[in-house]
Residue, then its C-alpha position, 0 to 999 in steps of 0.5 A: x384256365x380262363x374263367x368268366x364270372x357272372x355277377x362278379x361285383x356282388x359280395x360273393x362274386x368278388x370273393x370268388x373272382x379273387x380266389x380264382x386268381x389266387x388259384x392260378x386262373x385268369x378271370x374275366x369279371x362280368x358285371x352291370x357295374x364295371x366302374x365301381x372299383x370293387x375288383x381293382x388291384x388284381x389282374x382281372x379283366x372287367x367287362x360291363x353288360x347285362x347277363x340276360x343279353x346274349x350280345x353282352x355275354x358273347x364278349x365275355x365268353x369269347x375264349x373262356x374255358x368255363x363260365x360261373x354264375x353267382x348272380x344275385x338279387x334281393x327278395x321282392x314281392x314282385x316277379x323275379x326273372x334275373x335267374x331264368x332269363x340269364x339261364x336262357x341266354x347263357x345256356x343258349x349261347x354256350x350250346x351254340x358257341x361254347x365253352x361247355x363248362x358251366x357252374x351256377x349258384x342256386x339255393x338249398x331251399x329248393x331241395x325237398x330234404x329237411x335236416x332232422x337236426x333242425x330245431x323246431x324254430x328253424x323248421x317251422x318258423x325261419x323256413x316259413x319266413x324265408x319261404x314267404x319273403x323269398x317266394x318269387x326269388x326261389x320260384x325263379x331259381x327253380x326255373x333257372x335250374x330247369x333250364x340249366x339241367x336241360x342244357x347239353x352242357x357240362x353243368x353243375x348247380x351249387x346249392x348253398x345253405x343260407x349265405x352269410x359273411x364269415x371271417x376266417x377260419x371256416x371249413x366247408x363240406x360238399x354233398x350231392x343234392x343236400x347237406x346238413x348244416x345251418x349256413x354257408x359262408x360266402x368265402x366257402x361257397x367261393x372255394x367250393x366253386x373254384x374247386x368244381x371248375x376243374x373237377x368232374x365229380x359233380x358234372x350234370x349234378x347238384x352240389x350242396x355246400x355247408x360251412x361246418x365249423x361256424x355260423x352266425x345269427x339267422x335273424x341277422x343274416x335274414x336282415x343283411x341278405x334279404x331285407x336290408x338290400x331291398x330297403x336300400x333299393x327302395 
């Protein structure tokens, strides 16, 4: 299957692109930074462009059988529109010209369910910190979800828990809407997406993904995933 990956040069996108190749798929990697070499060494077609522009996306979607979005951006106090603007462009183009299979990445933060196994600190402190730091980001993810769920496509929304870099070996689980756990390893989110590209059990559904056997420090994860990227950009 020919799969187009949006955000392919990000930390999750690189893992996903490689896992798709290892699973026997052809990969068309779509990224704003096609020349930085992050996807070299594999049989991957890299296309540069803006994921919010239909004209750029059309080149990446031509002949593809599925589209996967792992777009990401750091937390910001300023309004964020990457997810929703890309969602509009992607769903409009796919509805008009294809393909039909779409997998997008959102966040478990958007679920109203709360894990009863969470500690008091996790429930009352960490979630408030994340909610404050990521308010504009999660607002835009919510808009993206509304756009995707309204589209006449074979969509699946992936909701990982807090994303973290973890070494092998990890194990993951998937469930509709929500799932118990602390974090989701990027490699596990990538594996779950590869699995869902050709499955139909979560078509037009939201799937939550969690790593079940490992976790890393939540404050360290907040620093690495939310604060440090923002500082690098400033």
